[in-house]
GUFI-989628 format. One record per residue (C-alpha): x, y, z. Coordinates in pm, whole numbers, plus 32768, in hexadecimal, padded with zeros to 4 digits. Last residue first. Layout:
// residues N
XYZ ...
This chain:
// residues 229
86FD7A1E7D96 85B279707DCF 84F47ABC7DE1 858C7B2F7C9D 851B79F87BE0 83AE7A247C64 83B87B827BFD 84177B307A9D 83187A297A89 820C7B167AE6 826C7C0079C3 82A37D7F79F7 82107E5278DF 80FD7D5378C8 7FDB7E5478D2 7F587DCD7A20 80B17D937ABC 812B7EF37A5D 7FE57F7F7AE5 80237F177C4B 81707ED37CE5 81BD7F1C7E52 83337F0A7EAA 83DC7E937FE3 85037EC380BF 856480208039 86C98099805E 86F1817C7F23 87B380527E90 868B7F797EB7 85BB80847E0D 86AA808F7CE9 86A27F177CC9 85287F107CC3 852E80177BC0 85FF7F467ADF 85127E3C7AF3 841A7F1F7A5E 82F07FF77A94 82D5805D7C02 81FF81A57BDE 81AE81EA7D4E 81DB810F7E7D 831980DC7F51 832D7FF48082 83EB803F81C4 842F7F4A82E3 8490801B8406 85B380F1847D 868582238419 859F82B98323 85EE83C88225 868A82FC8112 869483EE7FD6 857683B07EFA 857A83BD7D7F 841E83857CFF 83A9826A7C2D 831C82857ACF 820F81BF7A36 810C82CB7A7A 801282027B55 809782A97C8E 81BF83957C4C 814584D17CF7 80A684017DF7 81F883867E65 8181828F7F71 826B823A808C 81E48108813E 824780BB829B 82797F8F8386 830F7F9A84E5 81FD80718581 81BA81798695 831981EC86DA 833A82788579 81FD834C8587 826E84B785C1 83CB8488850F 831A83F483E8 8236852583DA 8357860A83E4 83FC855882B2 82C3854081FA 829686BB8217 8169873A82D1 80AF8871823A 7F7F878081FC 7EB6871680D6 7D5C868F808A 7CDA85B17F7A 7DF584AC7FA7 7CEC83AF7FFE 7CAA846A813E 7E1584CB8163 7F36858080C7 808D85B48169 818686A780CE 82B486807FE2 820786D77E99 810885DF7EF9 815984D07FFF 809683BB8095 8144831F81BE 807C81E381FB 80B98158835A 80A07FCF8366 80117F278499 80CD7DF3852D 80DD7E4A8694 7F5E7E5586C4 7EDE7EBA8816 7FD37FD08872 7FF1804C870C 7E79805586EA 7E468122882A 7F65822187DB 7F00824E8673 7D95827F86DD 7DE9838387D5 7EF284368701 7E0B845485D9 7EEC849684A8 7F26831E8494 7DAC82F08450 7DDA83A382FB 7EDF829C82A4 7E9F8152833F 7F0A800782A8 7E837ED28354 7F7B7DB08364 7F347C32835D 7DC87C5C82DC 7CFF7B308362 7BAC7BCE8341 7BA87C1184C2 7CD97CE28486 7C107DC9839F 7AEE7DD58498 7BDD7E4385AD 7C4D7F5584C6 7AE47FB48475 7A8C7FD885EC 7BDA80888648 7B7A81958558 7C248216840E 7C4380C7833A 7BBC81688212 7CAC80D2810D 7DBD7FDF8173 7E207E748152 7F607DB381A3 7F407C3A8141 80377B29817B 7FE77A24806F 7F1678EE80C0 7E1379407FAD 7CA178EB7F64 7C0E793580B9 7CC67A7980F0 7C647AE77F92 7AEE7A957FE8 7B037B6B812F 7B9C7C898057 7A757C727F6C 79867C6C808E 7A187DA18132 7A087E767FE7 79767FA58098 7A7180118199 79F6815D8232 7AA882B0820A 79F582FD80CB 7B1A831F7FC5 7C03821E806D 7ADC813580A5 7A7C813B7F3B 7BE781087EED 7C047FC87FB8 7D7A7F927F9D 7E217E407F95 7F9D7DF77FA0 7FEA7C817F7B 81117BAB7FEB 81667A437FA2 826D7AB27EB9 81F97A757D58 80FF795A7D81 80047A387E28 7FDB7B0F7CE8 7EF97A227C34 7E2879C77D61 7E127B3C7DB6 7DB57B7F7C4A 7C9F7A967C42 7C187B1A7D81 7C227C887D0E 7B457C307BDC 7B7E7D347AAB 7C7E7E197A25 7BEB7F737A43 7CAE80B579F1 7C5B81F77AA9 7CDA83527A5B 7B9384017ACE 7BC883637C21 7D0D841F7C5D 7E0283667D39 7F3483F67C83 7EBE83127B5C 7DC882087BC5 7DD980897B8E 7CB17FA87BB2 7C597E537C44 7AE87E3E7C46 79CE7E387D5A 79737FAF7D47 7AF480127D6C 7BE47F167DDE 7D647F5B7DCA 7E197E107DB6 7F9A7E487DDF 80A27D4B7DB2 81947D667EE1 82F97D057E79 84127CEC7F82 855F7D807F11 866F7C877EB8 
């Protein structure tokens, strides 16, 4: 069965959900630490994004992430504003198992340095209408996600494909497998058990689930059962 990564997106100290990454389409749910404790029983994995960091370029919810680390034993991958070697090292010092880099992966020097020092980084391939976006999805490029993967695939073994068009909408995107190696996770609109089966058939190794867990469209017990199959 596909691996499950419950998502905890943090903005101004709260667990939230955005639609298409737009702050004006925000829904708040409450204490991120409590959700981390609740979700950690699903698969032993958590996906955390510091949205303040993603928007500003500097991680801002470090104390909350540190608190989550102290309160759960899950594997934690975390991103949001990790764009310098200093901030990446700080993230690893908190006990994060895999730092997610998106914008920083467009910087060849940083990508080379971090990939040589940390073999467990995760590269986020954030695509909107087929092209890479960065700086908290505020800025676009003319680089297709397929070309981007070809550029970075030798630097990491873990990747997240984020379908920005689908993020927070409750509808996944249909993606033809474009990778030839690496552990690939999907993010963007996962809203049902059926979606998870579709993503597995597409070739994804993992699925990141956010809003559907908070609103109850996907039940925690359902996911636990799937992980035990």
